[in-house]
C-alpha positions in Angstrom: -19.6 3.6 -4.2 -17.0 2.2 -1.8 -17.8 1.1 1.7 -15.2 1.8 4.5 -14.5 0.7 8.0 -12.4 2.7 10.4 -10.6 1.4 13.4 -9.7 4.3 15.7 -11.5 7.3 17.2 -8.6 9.4 18.4 -6.9 12.3 16.5 -5.9 10.3 13.5 -9.3 8.4 13.4 -11.2 11.7 13.5 -9.1 13.2 10.7 -9.6 10.2 8.5 -13.3 10.1 9.3 -13.8 13.6 8.0 -12.2 12.7 4.7 -13.9 9.3 4.1 -17.3 11.0 3.5 -15.8 12.4 0.3 -14.7 8.9 -0.9 -17.7 6.7 -0.1 -19.8 5.4 2.8 -18.4 4.8 6.3 -20.1 1.6 7.4 -18.6 1.6 10.9 -16.0 3.1 13.2 -14.5 1.0 16.0 -13.0 2.2 19.2 -10.8 0.3 21.6 -13.9 -1.4 23.2 -15.5 -2.4 19.9 -15.3 -5.9 18.5 -14.4 -5.1 14.9 -14.5 -8.8 14.0 -18.3 -8.8 14.2 -18.9 -5.8 11.9 -20.0 -6.0 8.2 -17.1 -6.4 5.8 -16.3 -3.1 4.0 -14.3 -2.8 0.8 -11.5 -1.0 2.7 -10.5 -0.6 6.3 -8.5 2.3 7.6 -6.5 1.4 10.7 -5.8 4.4 13.0 -5.4 2.5 16.2 -2.2 2.5 18.3 0.7 0.9 16.4 0.8 -2.2 18.7 -2.6 -3.3 17.3 -1.9 -2.8 13.6 -0.5 -6.2 12.8 -3.4 -8.1 14.4 -6.1 -5.9 12.8 -4.5 -5.8 9.3 -4.0 -9.6 9.3 -7.6 -10.2 10.2 -9.0 -8.1 7.4 -6.4 -9.2 4.8 -7.4 -12.8 5.4 -11.0 -11.9 4.7 -10.0 -10.1 1.4 -10.6 -6.6 2.7 -8.0 -4.1 1.6 
């Protein structure tokens, strides 16, 4: 079973969270105050944060081999 991380708790984050449970296990969900760099590495990360943060967040996880 796949393990997921989710960055974002707003409208898009909530919509994605409701679907993840059908796909696998949600290990963690980060909000704007969370330090996602300290969480356990999932198999996949969904990024539903404001667009300005996407590059930094995607770069961090791709360097670690997380899709």
